[in-house]
C-alpha positions, 0 to 999 in steps of 0.5 A: 499500500503506497504511503499517503502523506495527507493522512496522519496516523491516529494517536492514542489519548484524547483527540487534539480538538478536545483540549482545553474544553470545559468538562461537562460538569452540570450532570454530576454532583461533584461535591458529593464525591470523595475526591476530584481529578485535577481536571474536574477540580480545575474546571470547578474552581476556574484555574488552569492545571498549570496553576494548580500544579504550581500551588501543589509545588508551593505547598498550598494545595495537597493532592493524593494519588490513586496510582498515577492519577492525582486527586483532590480530596473532599477534606482538602476542598473543606480545608480550602473553604470550597465545601461545607465541612461534613455535618454542617448542614445538620 
């Protein structure tokens, strides 16, 4: 089969046109979850992932890892004042 330079091979991962698009968060109750992926937290607070990583390195934001996936825990969101402490609404 001859090589066709106009056709690029498919790359693994997300398609290039899906980068930097906001995540569809309107159908998910994020604050009810135990932890958020960095991308979800980024969309929730309106900060870029780069800014969040800078805050992690500076010690202002704590992350935990599930394998290689960095997560922002519910406890960390409570510490930051983004959600009410557990039991505060009772």
